[in-house]
N, CA, C and O atoms as a Maestro MAE file, in Angstrom:
{
 s_m_m2io_version
 :::
 2.0.0
}

f_m_ct {
 s_m_title
 :::
 protein
 m_atom[320] {
  # First column is atom index #
  i_m_mmod_type
  r_m_x_coord
  r_m_y_coord
  r_m_z_coord
  i_m_residue_number
  s_m_chain_name
  s_m_pdb_residue_name
  s_m_pdb_atom_name
  i_m_atomic_number
  :::
  1 25 -9.457 50.478 -5.061 1 A "MET " " N  " 7
  2 3 -8.312 49.592 -5.153 1 A "MET " " CA " 6
  3 2 -8.823 48.145 -5.168 1 A "MET " " C  " 6
  4 15 -9.633 47.747 -4.332 1 A "MET " " O  " 8
  5 25 -8.335 47.383 -6.125 2 A "THR " " N  " 7
  6 3 -8.753 45.996 -6.243 2 A "THR " " CA " 6
  7 2 -7.682 45.074 -5.669 2 A "THR " " C  " 6
  8 15 -6.490 45.384 -5.670 2 A "THR " " O  " 8
  9 25 -8.144 43.947 -5.186 3 A "THR " " N  " 7
  10 3 -7.206 42.946 -4.681 3 A "THR " " CA " 6
  11 2 -7.119 41.805 -5.675 3 A "THR " " C  " 6
  12 15 -8.097 41.459 -6.338 3 A "THR " " O  " 8
  13 25 -5.948 41.234 -5.765 4 A "ALA " " N  " 7
  14 3 -5.737 40.118 -6.696 4 A "ALA " " CA " 6
  15 2 -6.425 38.871 -6.165 4 A "ALA " " C  " 6
  16 15 -6.447 38.613 -4.961 4 A "ALA " " O  " 8
  17 25 -6.980 38.113 -7.082 5 A "ALA " " N  " 7
  18 3 -7.619 36.851 -6.706 5 A "ALA " " CA " 6
  19 2 -6.544 35.847 -6.295 5 A "ALA " " C  " 6
  20 15 -5.448 35.847 -6.855 5 A "ALA " " O  " 8
  21 25 -6.851 34.995 -5.323 6 A "PRO " " N  " 7
  22 3 -5.854 33.997 -4.928 6 A "PRO " " CA " 6
  23 2 -5.535 33.049 -6.083 6 A "PRO " " C  " 6
  24 15 -6.401 32.709 -6.890 6 A "PRO " " O  " 8
  25 25 -4.283 32.636 -6.141 7 A "VAL " " N  " 7
  26 3 -3.845 31.754 -7.221 7 A "VAL " " CA " 6
  27 2 -4.489 30.382 -7.074 7 A "VAL " " C  " 6
  28 15 -4.972 29.805 -8.048 7 A "VAL " " O  " 8
  29 25 -4.492 29.869 -5.857 8 A "PHE " " N  " 7
  30 3 -5.075 28.558 -5.600 8 A "PHE " " CA " 6
  31 2 -6.285 28.719 -4.690 8 A "PHE " " C  " 6
  32 15 -6.150 29.046 -3.511 8 A "PHE " " O  " 8
  33 25 -7.448 28.491 -5.240 9 A "THR " " N  " 7
  34 3 -8.651 28.484 -4.420 9 A "THR " " CA " 6
  35 2 -8.788 27.115 -3.778 9 A "THR " " C  " 6
  36 15 -8.062 26.183 -4.124 9 A "THR " " O  " 8
  37 25 -9.707 26.998 -2.859 10 A "ALA " " N  " 7
  38 3 -9.931 25.722 -2.187 10 A "ALA " " CA " 6
  39 2 -10.358 24.646 -3.190 10 A "ALA " " C  " 6
  40 15 -9.970 23.484 -3.069 10 A "ALA " " O  " 8
  41 25 -11.156 25.044 -4.174 11 A "LYS " " N  " 7
  42 3 -11.594 24.080 -5.204 11 A "LYS " " CA " 6
  43 2 -10.417 23.599 -6.050 11 A "LYS " " C  " 6
  44 15 -10.364 22.429 -6.429 11 A "LYS " " O  " 8
  45 25 -9.473 24.492 -6.348 12 A "THR " " N  " 7
  46 3 -8.295 24.112 -7.125 12 A "THR " " CA " 6
  47 2 -7.438 23.122 -6.349 12 A "THR " " C  " 6
  48 15 -6.989 22.114 -6.895 12 A "THR " " O  " 8
  49 25 -7.215 23.414 -5.080 13 A "VAL " " N  " 7
  50 3 -6.432 22.506 -4.231 13 A "VAL " " CA " 6
  51 2 -7.128 21.163 -4.121 13 A "VAL " " C  " 6
  52 15 -6.480 20.118 -4.178 13 A "VAL " " O  " 8
  53 25 -8.447 21.184 -3.964 14 A "GLU " " N  " 7
  54 3 -9.201 19.934 -3.889 14 A "GLU " " CA " 6
  55 2 -9.060 19.126 -5.176 14 A "GLU " " C  " 6
  56 15 -8.876 17.910 -5.125 14 A "GLU " " O  " 8
  57 25 -9.145 19.787 -6.321 15 A "ALA " " N  " 7
  58 3 -9.016 19.094 -7.605 15 A "ALA " " CA " 6
  59 2 -7.631 18.478 -7.759 15 A "ALA " " C  " 6
  60 15 -7.504 17.357 -8.252 15 A "ALA " " O  " 8
  61 25 -6.600 19.194 -7.347 16 A "ILE " " N  " 7
  62 3 -5.239 18.661 -7.419 16 A "ILE " " CA " 6
  63 2 -5.092 17.454 -6.504 16 A "ILE " " C  " 6
  64 15 -4.513 16.443 -6.900 16 A "ILE " " O  " 8
  65 25 -5.611 17.552 -5.286 17 A "LEU " " N  " 7
  66 3 -5.505 16.442 -4.332 17 A "LEU " " CA " 6
  67 2 -6.273 15.204 -4.797 17 A "LEU " " C  " 6
  68 15 -5.804 14.079 -4.625 17 A "LEU " " O  " 8
  69 25 -7.433 15.410 -5.375 18 A "VAL " " N  " 7
  70 3 -8.215 14.270 -5.885 18 A "VAL " " CA " 6
  71 2 -7.472 13.598 -7.033 18 A "VAL " " C  " 6
  72 15 -7.455 12.371 -7.128 18 A "VAL " " O  " 8
  73 25 -6.863 14.391 -7.901 19 A "THR " " N  " 7
  74 3 -6.079 13.831 -9.007 19 A "THR " " CA " 6
  75 2 -4.888 13.035 -8.491 19 A "THR " " C  " 6
  76 15 -4.621 11.933 -8.970 19 A "THR " " O  " 8
  77 25 -4.173 13.586 -7.519 20 A "VAL " " N  " 7
  78 3 -3.037 12.874 -6.920 20 A "VAL " " CA " 6
  79 2 -3.511 11.584 -6.266 20 A "VAL " " C  " 6
  80 15 -2.876 10.541 -6.417 20 A "VAL " " O  " 8
  81 25 -4.622 11.649 -5.542 21 A "ALA " " N  " 7
  82 3 -5.156 10.453 -4.885 21 A "ALA " " CA " 6
  83 2 -5.520 9.375 -5.901 21 A "ALA " " C  " 6
  84 15 -5.232 8.197 -5.689 21 A "ALA " " O  " 8
  85 25 -6.149 9.773 -6.996 22 A "LEU " " N  " 7
  86 3 -6.566 8.809 -8.014 22 A "LEU " " CA " 6
  87 2 -5.367 8.140 -8.685 22 A "LEU " " C  " 6
  88 15 -5.309 6.914 -8.780 22 A "LEU " " O  " 8
  89 25 -4.419 8.941 -9.144 23 A "TYR " " N  " 7
  90 3 -3.264 8.377 -9.837 23 A "TYR " " CA " 6
  91 2 -2.387 7.528 -8.913 23 A "TYR " " C  " 6
  92 15 -1.867 6.495 -9.335 23 A "TYR " " O  " 8
  93 25 -2.221 7.947 -7.677 24 A "SER " " N  " 7
  94 3 -1.417 7.145 -6.762 24 A "SER " " CA " 6
  95 2 -2.144 5.857 -6.380 24 A "SER " " C  " 6
  96 15 -1.503 4.829 -6.165 24 A "SER " " O  " 8
  97 25 -3.473 5.901 -6.294 25 A "PHE " " N  " 7
  98 3 -4.221 4.671 -6.016 25 A "PHE " " CA " 6
  99 2 -4.106 3.694 -7.188 25 A "PHE " " C  " 6
  100 15 -3.987 2.487 -6.982 25 A "PHE " " O  " 8
  101 25 -4.141 4.212 -8.406 26 A "VAL " " N  " 7
  102 3 -3.970 3.355 -9.587 26 A "VAL " " CA " 6
  103 2 -2.573 2.733 -9.588 26 A "VAL " " C  " 6
  104 15 -2.416 1.565 -9.946 26 A "VAL " " O  " 8
  105 25 -1.561 3.505 -9.191 27 A "GLY " " N  " 7
  106 3 -0.204 2.956 -9.072 27 A "GLY " " CA " 6
  107 2 -0.140 1.841 -8.050 27 A "GLY " " C  " 6
  108 15 0.516 0.824 -8.276 27 A "GLY " " O  " 8
  109 25 -0.818 2.024 -6.925 28 A "TRP " " N  " 7
  110 3 -0.839 0.984 -5.895 28 A "TRP " " CA " 6
  111 2 -1.557 -0.274 -6.401 28 A "TRP " " C  " 6
  112 15 -1.094 -1.388 -6.157 28 A "TRP " " O  " 8
  113 25 -2.667 -0.105 -7.091 29 A "ILE " " N  " 7
  114 3 -3.403 -1.251 -7.654 29 A "ILE " " CA " 6
  115 2 -2.511 -2.011 -8.631 29 A "ILE " " C  " 6
  116 15 -2.500 -3.242 -8.628 29 A "ILE " " O  " 8
  117 25 -1.767 -1.293 -9.463 30 A "TYR " " N  " 7
  118 3 -0.856 -1.927 -10.422 30 A "TYR " " CA " 6
  119 2 0.170 -2.796 -9.694 30 A "TYR " " C  " 6
  120 15 0.399 -3.939 -10.088 30 A "TYR " " O  " 8
  121 25 0.782 -2.271 -8.649 31 A "ILE " " N  " 7
  122 3 1.784 -3.030 -7.899 31 A "ILE " " CA " 6
  123 2 1.130 -4.185 -7.146 31 A "ILE " " C  " 6
  124 15 1.714 -5.264 -7.051 31 A "ILE " " O  " 8
  125 25 -0.058 -3.978 -6.617 32 A "ALA " " N  " 7
  126 3 -0.766 -5.062 -5.916 32 A "ALA " " CA " 6
  127 2 -1.074 -6.216 -6.869 32 A "ALA " " C  " 6
  128 15 -0.931 -7.382 -6.502 32 A "ALA " " O  " 8
  129 25 -1.495 -5.891 -8.085 33 A "LEU " " N  " 7
  130 3 -1.754 -6.945 -9.071 33 A "LEU " " CA " 6
  131 2 -0.459 -7.632 -9.502 33 A "LEU " " C  " 6
  132 15 -0.440 -8.842 -9.727 33 A "LEU " " O  " 8
  133 25 0.619 -6.863 -9.616 34 A "ASN " " N  " 7
  134 3 1.920 -7.469 -9.904 34 A "ASN " " CA " 6
  135 2 2.315 -8.443 -8.803 34 A "ASN " " C  " 6
  136 15 2.870 -9.505 -9.087 34 A "ASN " " O  " 8
  137 25 2.038 -8.100 -7.567 35 A "ALA " " N  " 7
  138 3 2.380 -8.968 -6.440 35 A "ALA " " CA " 6
  139 2 1.614 -10.283 -6.500 35 A "ALA " " C  " 6
  140 15 2.123 -11.321 -6.079 35 A "ALA " " O  " 8
  141 25 0.405 -10.240 -7.016 36 A "VAL " " N  " 7
  142 3 -0.389 -11.462 -7.139 36 A "VAL " " CA " 6
  143 2 0.102 -12.312 -8.307 36 A "VAL " " C  " 6
  144 15 0.237 -13.529 -8.185 36 A "VAL " " O  " 8
  145 25 0.368 -11.662 -9.439 37 A "VAL " " N  " 7
  146 3 0.720 -12.384 -10.656 37 A "VAL " " CA " 6
  147 2 2.156 -12.907 -10.618 37 A "VAL " " C  " 6
  148 15 2.395 -14.076 -10.918 37 A "VAL " " O  " 8
  149 25 3.108 -12.055 -10.255 38 A "HIS " " N  " 7
  150 3 4.501 -12.507 -10.160 38 A "HIS " " CA " 6
  151 2 5.206 -11.785 -9.006 38 A "HIS " " C  " 6
  152 15 5.849 -10.755 -9.205 38 A "HIS " " O  " 8
  153 25 5.074 -12.344 -7.796 39 A "PRO " " N  " 7
  154 3 5.622 -11.699 -6.601 39 A "PRO " " CA " 6
  155 2 7.148 -11.596 -6.591 39 A "PRO " " C  " 6
  156 15 7.702 -10.795 -5.838 39 A "PRO " " O  " 8
  157 25 7.826 -12.384 -7.402 40 A "GLU " " N  " 7
  158 3 9.291 -12.331 -7.421 40 A "GLU " " CA " 6
  159 2 9.812 -10.999 -7.953 40 A "GLU " " C  " 6
  160 15 10.983 -10.672 -7.760 40 A "GLU " " O  " 8
  161 25 8.957 -10.233 -8.617 41 A "SER " " N  " 7
  162 3 9.404 -8.966 -9.204 41 A "SER " " CA " 6
  163 2 9.357 -7.795 -8.229 41 A "SER " " C  " 6
  164 15 9.800 -6.700 -8.575 41 A "SER " " O  " 8
  165 25 8.842 -7.989 -7.037 42 A "LEU " " N  " 7
  166 3 8.679 -6.866 -6.119 42 A "LEU " " CA " 6
  167 2 9.998 -6.235 -5.692 42 A "LEU " " C  " 6
  168 15 10.030 -5.047 -5.373 42 A "LEU " " O  " 8
  169 25 11.070 -6.986 -5.679 43 A "HIS " " N  " 7
  170 3 12.366 -6.425 -5.283 43 A "HIS " " CA " 6
  171 2 13.129 -5.823 -6.469 43 A "HIS " " C  " 6
  172 15 14.216 -5.274 -6.285 43 A "HIS " " O  " 8
  173 25 12.579 -5.920 -7.667 44 A "TRP " " N  " 7
  174 3 13.215 -5.346 -8.847 44 A "TRP " " CA " 6
  175 2 13.043 -3.823 -8.834 44 A "TRP " " C  " 6
  176 15 12.099 -3.303 -8.240 44 A "TRP " " O  " 8
  177 25 13.962 -3.120 -9.495 45 A "PRO " " N  " 7
  178 3 13.774 -1.671 -9.634 45 A "PRO " " CA " 6
  179 2 12.510 -1.377 -10.458 45 A "PRO " " C  " 6
  180 15 12.122 -2.162 -11.323 45 A "PRO " " O  " 8
  181 25 11.896 -0.262 -10.178 46 A "LEU " " N  " 7
  182 3 10.675 0.110 -10.891 46 A "LEU " " CA " 6
  183 2 10.945 0.363 -12.366 46 A "LEU " " C  " 6
  184 15 10.105 0.069 -13.216 46 A "LEU " " O  " 8
  185 25 12.120 0.910 -12.668 47 A "THR " " N  " 7
  186 3 12.510 1.186 -14.044 47 A "THR " " CA " 6
  187 2 13.971 0.798 -14.242 47 A "THR " " C  " 6
  188 15 14.726 0.696 -13.276 47 A "THR " " O  " 8
  189 25 14.359 0.585 -15.471 48 A "HIS " " N  " 7
  190 3 15.743 0.210 -15.737 48 A "HIS " " CA " 6
  191 2 16.667 1.425 -15.799 48 A "HIS " " C  " 6
  192 15 17.882 1.267 -15.924 48 A "HIS " " O  " 8
  193 25 16.107 2.638 -15.714 49 A "PHE " " N  " 7
  194 3 16.924 3.844 -15.755 49 A "PHE " " CA " 6
  195 2 17.648 4.112 -14.436 49 A "PHE " " C  " 6
  196 15 18.779 4.597 -14.438 49 A "PHE " " O  " 8
  197 25 17.011 3.805 -13.326 50 A "VAL " " N  " 7
  198 3 17.603 4.041 -12.001 50 A "VAL " " CA " 6
  199 2 17.385 2.805 -11.133 50 A "VAL " " C  " 6
  200 15 16.494 1.997 -11.397 50 A "VAL " " O  " 8
  201 25 18.207 2.670 -10.096 51 A "SER " " N  " 7
  202 3 18.093 1.472 -9.246 51 A "SER " " CA " 6
  203 2 17.075 1.642 -8.117 51 A "SER " " C  " 6
  204 15 16.737 0.669 -7.444 51 A "SER " " O  " 8
  205 25 16.588 2.848 -7.905 52 A "TRP " " N  " 7
  206 3 15.613 3.094 -6.846 52 A "TRP " " CA " 6
  207 2 14.480 3.916 -7.432 52 A "TRP " " C  " 6
  208 15 14.779 4.789 -8.246 52 A "TRP " " O  " 8
  209 25 13.258 3.733 -7.115 53 A "PRO " " N  " 7
  210 3 12.685 2.848 -6.110 53 A "PRO " " CA " 6
  211 2 12.408 1.458 -6.673 53 A "PRO " " C  " 6
  212 15 12.337 1.263 -7.886 53 A "PRO " " O  " 8
  213 25 12.257 0.521 -5.785 54 A "HIS " " N  " 7
  214 3 11.829 -0.819 -6.181 54 A "HIS " " CA " 6
  215 2 10.311 -0.832 -6.291 54 A "HIS " " C  " 6
  216 15 9.638 0.097 -5.843 54 A "HIS " " O  " 8
  217 25 9.784 -1.882 -6.883 55 A "GLU " " N  " 7
  218 3 8.335 -1.966 -7.065 55 A "GLU " " CA " 6
  219 2 7.598 -1.941 -5.728 55 A "GLU " " C  " 6
  220 15 6.565 -1.283 -5.603 55 A "GLU " " O  " 8
  221 25 8.124 -2.658 -4.720 56 A "ASP " " N  " 7
  222 3 7.434 -2.684 -3.426 56 A "ASP " " CA " 6
  223 2 7.458 -1.317 -2.747 56 A "ASP " " C  " 6
  224 15 6.479 -0.922 -2.115 56 A "ASP " " O  " 8
  225 25 8.562 -0.598 -2.873 57 A "THR " " N  " 7
  226 3 8.651 0.744 -2.305 57 A "THR " " CA " 6
  227 2 7.686 1.694 -3.011 57 A "THR " " C  " 6
  228 15 7.023 2.511 -2.372 57 A "THR " " O  " 8
  229 25 7.617 1.577 -4.322 58 A "PHE " " N  " 7
  230 3 6.693 2.400 -5.098 58 A "PHE " " CA " 6
  231 2 5.248 2.140 -4.675 58 A "PHE " " C  " 6
  232 15 4.464 3.078 -4.533 58 A "PHE " " O  " 8
  233 25 4.898 0.879 -4.476 59 A "GLY " " N  " 7
  234 3 3.542 0.544 -4.048 59 A "GLY " " CA " 6
  235 2 3.209 1.132 -2.688 59 A "GLY " " C  " 6
  236 15 2.111 1.651 -2.484 59 A "GLY " " O  " 8
  237 25 4.148 1.055 -1.761 60 A "ALA " " N  " 7
  238 3 3.920 1.609 -0.421 60 A "ALA " " CA " 6
  239 2 3.798 3.135 -0.477 60 A "ALA " " C  " 6
  240 15 2.941 3.718 0.187 60 A "ALA " " O  " 8
  241 25 4.649 3.772 -1.264 61 A "LEU " " N  " 7
  242 3 4.569 5.229 -1.397 61 A "LEU " " CA " 6
  243 2 3.261 5.662 -2.057 61 A "LEU " " C  " 6
  244 15 2.659 6.658 -1.656 61 A "LEU " " O  " 8
  245 25 2.828 4.918 -3.061 62 A "CYS " " N  " 7
  246 3 1.557 5.227 -3.722 62 A "CYS " " CA " 6
  247 2 0.390 5.106 -2.755 62 A "CYS " " C  " 6
  248 15 -0.501 5.955 -2.741 62 A "CYS " " O  " 8
  249 25 0.394 4.055 -1.948 63 A "PHE " " N  " 7
  250 3 -0.692 3.871 -0.994 63 A "PHE " " CA " 6
  251 2 -0.709 5.002 0.027 63 A "PHE " " C  " 6
  252 15 -1.770 5.550 0.327 63 A "PHE " " O  " 8
  253 25 0.464 5.358 0.565 64 A "ALA " " N  " 7
  254 3 0.546 6.430 1.558 64 A "ALA " " CA " 6
  255 2 0.111 7.771 0.964 64 A "ALA " " C  " 6
  256 15 -0.599 8.538 1.615 64 A "ALA " " O  " 8
  257 25 0.531 8.052 -0.261 65 A "LEU " " N  " 7
  258 3 0.164 9.302 -0.914 65 A "LEU " " CA " 6
  259 2 -1.333 9.353 -1.204 65 A "LEU " " C  " 6
  260 15 -1.966 10.395 -1.033 65 A "LEU " " O  " 8
  261 25 -1.895 8.239 -1.637 66 A "SER " " N  " 7
  262 3 -3.330 8.181 -1.894 66 A "SER " " CA " 6
  263 2 -4.118 8.398 -0.604 66 A "SER " " C  " 6
  264 15 -5.098 9.144 -0.584 66 A "SER " " O  " 8
  265 25 -3.687 7.748 0.461 67 A "PHE " " N  " 7
  266 3 -4.360 7.891 1.750 67 A "PHE " " CA " 6
  267 2 -4.280 9.335 2.254 67 A "PHE " " C  " 6
  268 15 -5.284 9.904 2.684 67 A "PHE " " O  " 8
  269 25 -3.080 9.923 2.198 68 A "ALA " " N  " 7
  270 3 -2.888 11.289 2.692 68 A "ALA " " CA " 6
  271 2 -3.690 12.299 1.874 68 A "ALA " " C  " 6
  272 15 -4.285 13.219 2.434 68 A "ALA " " O  " 8
  273 25 -3.707 12.131 0.565 69 A "SER " " N  " 7
  274 3 -4.459 13.054 -0.291 69 A "SER " " CA " 6
  275 2 -5.955 12.958 -0.031 69 A "SER " " C  " 6
  276 15 -6.636 13.979 0.068 69 A "SER " " O  " 8
  277 25 -6.467 11.746 0.081 70 A "THR " " N  " 7
  278 3 -7.885 11.547 0.341 70 A "THR " " CA " 6
  279 2 -8.265 12.093 1.718 70 A "THR " " C  " 6
  280 15 -9.306 12.732 1.867 70 A "THR " " O  " 8
  281 25 -7.439 11.846 2.706 71 A "LEU " " N  " 7
  282 3 -7.686 12.345 4.052 71 A "LEU " " CA " 6
  283 2 -7.703 13.878 4.071 71 A "LEU " " C  " 6
  284 15 -8.550 14.487 4.724 71 A "LEU " " O  " 8
  285 25 -6.772 14.486 3.359 72 A "THR " " N  " 7
  286 3 -6.707 15.945 3.307 72 A "THR " " CA " 6
  287 2 -7.954 16.532 2.645 72 A "THR " " C  " 6
  288 15 -8.475 17.550 3.101 72 A "THR " " O  " 8
  289 25 -8.429 15.905 1.587 73 A "VAL " " N  " 7
  290 3 -9.655 16.377 0.922 73 A "VAL " " CA " 6
  291 2 -10.816 16.277 1.879 73 A "VAL " " C  " 6
  292 15 -11.624 17.202 1.959 73 A "VAL " " O  " 8
  293 25 -10.925 15.193 2.603 74 A "LYS " " N  " 7
  294 3 -12.045 15.010 3.537 74 A "LYS " " CA " 6
  295 2 -11.966 15.989 4.703 74 A "LYS " " C  " 6
  296 15 -12.988 16.510 5.149 74 A "LYS " " O  " 8
  297 25 -10.748 16.242 5.202 75 A "VAL " " N  " 7
  298 3 -10.592 17.167 6.323 75 A "VAL " " CA " 6
  299 2 -10.865 18.602 5.885 75 A "VAL " " C  " 6
  300 15 -11.455 19.386 6.629 75 A "VAL " " O  " 8
  301 25 -10.429 18.941 4.667 76 A "MET " " N  " 7
  302 3 -10.675 20.299 4.160 76 A "MET " " CA " 6
  303 2 -12.165 20.597 4.075 76 A "MET " " C  " 6
  304 15 -12.594 21.717 4.353 76 A "MET " " O  " 8
  305 25 -12.943 19.611 3.696 77 A "GLY " " N  " 7
  306 3 -14.390 19.789 3.579 77 A "GLY " " CA " 6
  307 2 -14.746 21.023 2.760 77 A "GLY " " C  " 6
  308 15 -15.456 21.913 3.227 77 A "GLY " " O  " 8
  309 25 -14.256 21.059 1.562 78 A "CYS " " N  " 7
  310 3 -14.385 22.219 0.688 78 A "CYS " " CA " 6
  311 2 -15.841 22.713 0.629 78 A "CYS " " C  " 6
  312 15 -16.751 21.939 0.331 78 A "CYS " " O  " 8
  313 25 -16.053 24.014 0.916 79 A "LYS " " N  " 7
  314 3 -17.400 24.581 0.966 79 A "LYS " " CA " 6
  315 2 -17.717 25.498 -0.200 79 A "LYS " " C  " 6
  316 15 -18.847 25.975 -0.309 79 A "LYS " " O  " 8
  317 25 -16.750 25.761 -1.078 80 A "GLU " " N  " 7
  318 3 -16.992 26.689 -2.197 80 A "GLU " " CA " 6
  319 2 -17.925 26.109 -3.212 80 A "GLU " " C  " 6
  320 15 -18.232 26.759 -4.212 80 A "GLU " " O  " 8
  :::
 }
 m_bond[319] {
  # First column is bond index #
  i_m_from
  i_m_to
  i_m_order
  :::
  1 1 2 1
  2 2 3 1
  3 3 4 2
  4 3 5 1
  5 5 6 1
  6 6 7 1
  7 7 8 2
  8 7 9 1
  9 9 10 1
  10 10 11 1
  11 11 12 2
  12 11 13 1
  13 13 14 1
  14 14 15 1
  15 15 16 2
  16 15 17 1
  17 17 18 1
  18 18 19 1
  19 19 20 2
  20 19 21 1
  21 21 22 1
  22 22 23 1
  23 23 24 2
  24 23 25 1
  25 25 26 1
  26 26 27 1
  27 27 28 2
  28 27 29 1
  29 29 30 1
  30 30 31 1
  31 31 32 2
  32 31 33 1
  33 33 34 1
  34 34 35 1
  35 35 36 2
  36 35 37 1
  37 37 38 1
  38 38 39 1
  39 39 40 2
  40 39 41 1
  41 41 42 1
  42 42 43 1
  43 43 44 2
  44 43 45 1
  45 45 46 1
  46 46 47 1
  47 47 48 2
  48 47 49 1
  49 49 50 1
  50 50 51 1
  51 51 52 2
  52 51 53 1
  53 53 54 1
  54 54 55 1
  55 55 56 2
  56 55 57 1
  57 57 58 1
  58 58 59 1
  59 59 60 2
  60 59 61 1
  61 61 62 1
  62 62 63 1
  63 63 64 2
  64 63 65 1
  65 65 66 1
  66 66 67 1
  67 67 68 2
  68 67 69 1
  69 69 70 1
  70 70 71 1
  71 71 72 2
  72 71 73 1
  73 73 74 1
  74 74 75 1
  75 75 76 2
  76 75 77 1
  77 77 78 1
  78 78 79 1
  79 79 80 2
  80 79 81 1
  81 81 82 1
  82 82 83 1
  83 83 84 2
  84 83 85 1
  85 85 86 1
  86 86 87 1
  87 87 88 2
  88 87 89 1
  89 89 90 1
  90 90 91 1
  91 91 92 2
  92 91 93 1
  93 93 94 1
  94 94 95 1
  95 95 96 2
  96 95 97 1
  97 97 98 1
  98 98 99 1
  99 99 100 2
  100 99 101 1
  101 101 102 1
  102 102 103 1
  103 103 104 2
  104 103 105 1
  105 105 106 1
  106 106 107 1
  107 107 108 2
  108 107 109 1
  109 109 110 1
  110 110 111 1
  111 111 112 2
  112 111 113 1
  113 113 114 1
  114 114 115 1
  115 115 116 2
  116 115 117 1
  117 117 118 1
  118 118 119 1
  119 119 120 2
  120 119 121 1
  121 121 122 1
  122 122 123 1
  123 123 124 2
  124 123 125 1
  125 125 126 1
  126 126 127 1
  127 127 128 2
  128 127 129 1
  129 129 130 1
  130 130 131 1
  131 131 132 2
  132 131 133 1
  133 133 134 1
  134 134 135 1
  135 135 136 2
  136 135 137 1
  137 137 138 1
  138 138 139 1
  139 139 140 2
  140 139 141 1
  141 141 142 1
  142 142 143 1
  143 143 144 2
  144 143 145 1
  145 145 146 1
  146 146 147 1
  147 147 148 2
  148 147 149 1
  149 149 150 1
  150 150 151 1
  151 151 152 2
  152 151 153 1
  153 153 154 1
  154 154 155 1
  155 155 156 2
  156 155 157 1
  157 157 158 1
  158 158 159 1
  159 159 160 2
  160 159 161 1
  161 161 162 1
  162 162 163 1
  163 163 164 2
  164 163 165 1
  165 165 166 1
  166 166 167 1
  167 167 168 2
  168 167 169 1
  169 169 170 1
  170 170 171 1
  171 171 172 2
  172 171 173 1
  173 173 174 1
  174 174 175 1
  175 175 176 2
  176 175 177 1
  177 177 178 1
  178 178 179 1
  179 179 180 2
  180 179 181 1
  181 181 182 1
  182 182 183 1
  183 183 184 2
  184 183 185 1
  185 185 186 1
  186 186 187 1
  187 187 188 2
  188 187 189 1
  189 189 190 1
  190 190 191 1
  191 191 192 2
  192 191 193 1
  193 193 194 1
  194 194 195 1
  195 195 196 2
  196 195 197 1
  197 197 198 1
  198 198 199 1
  199 199 200 2
  200 199 201 1
  201 201 202 1
  202 202 203 1
  203 203 204 2
  204 203 205 1
  205 205 206 1
  206 206 207 1
  207 207 208 2
  208 207 209 1
  209 209 210 1
  210 210 211 1
  211 211 212 2
  212 211 213 1
  213 213 214 1
  214 214 215 1
  215 215 216 2
  216 215 217 1
  217 217 218 1
  218 218 219 1
  219 219 220 2
  220 219 221 1
  221 221 222 1
  222 222 223 1
  223 223 224 2
  224 223 225 1
  225 225 226 1
  226 226 227 1
  227 227 228 2
  228 227 229 1
  229 229 230 1
  230 230 231 1
  231 231 232 2
  232 231 233 1
  233 233 234 1
  234 234 235 1
  235 235 236 2
  236 235 237 1
  237 237 238 1
  238 238 239 1
  239 239 240 2
  240 239 241 1
  241 241 242 1
  242 242 243 1
  243 243 244 2
  244 243 245 1
  245 245 246 1
  246 246 247 1
  247 247 248 2
  248 247 249 1
  249 249 250 1
  250 250 251 1
  251 251 252 2
  252 251 253 1
  253 253 254 1
  254 254 255 1
  255 255 256 2
  256 255 257 1
  257 257 258 1
  258 258 259 1
  259 259 260 2
  260 259 261 1
  261 261 262 1
  262 262 263 1
  263 263 264 2
  264 263 265 1
  265 265 266 1
  266 266 267 1
  267 267 268 2
  268 267 269 1
  269 269 270 1
  270 270 271 1
  271 271 272 2
  272 271 273 1
  273 273 274 1
  274 274 275 1
  275 275 276 2
  276 275 277 1
  277 277 278 1
  278 278 279 1
  279 279 280 2
  280 279 281 1
  281 281 282 1
  282 282 283 1
  283 283 284 2
  284 283 285 1
  285 285 286 1
  286 286 287 1
  287 287 288 2
  288 287 289 1
  289 289 290 1
  290 290 291 1
  291 291 292 2
  292 291 293 1
  293 293 294 1
  294 294 295 1
  295 295 296 2
  296 295 297 1
  297 297 298 1
  298 298 299 1
  299 299 300 2
  300 299 301 1
  301 301 302 1
  302 302 303 1
  303 303 304 2
  304 303 305 1
  305 305 306 1
  306 306 307 1
  307 307 308 2
  308 307 309 1
  309 309 310 1
  310 310 311 1
  311 311 312 2
  312 311 313 1
  313 313 314 1
  314 314 315 1
  315 315 316 2
  316 315 317 1
  317 317 318 1
  318 318 319 1
  319 319 320 2
  :::
 }
}
């Protein structure tokens, strides 16, 4: 009798977390540069399609997500 391979291996989860960390960090850098170049835009909505989130909220969420993803990768200490 054979057992099915797990859908998400530790390496797969690590790759997903690293990708999330990278893209969210790039989002934070974008908002940080916007804050330097034209800080008056931080209270504007991120997109004209919806009124939430604002640019400053998006930057904070990106930073938190990047930090959490990176921390999780480091704590996992993938050994595969």
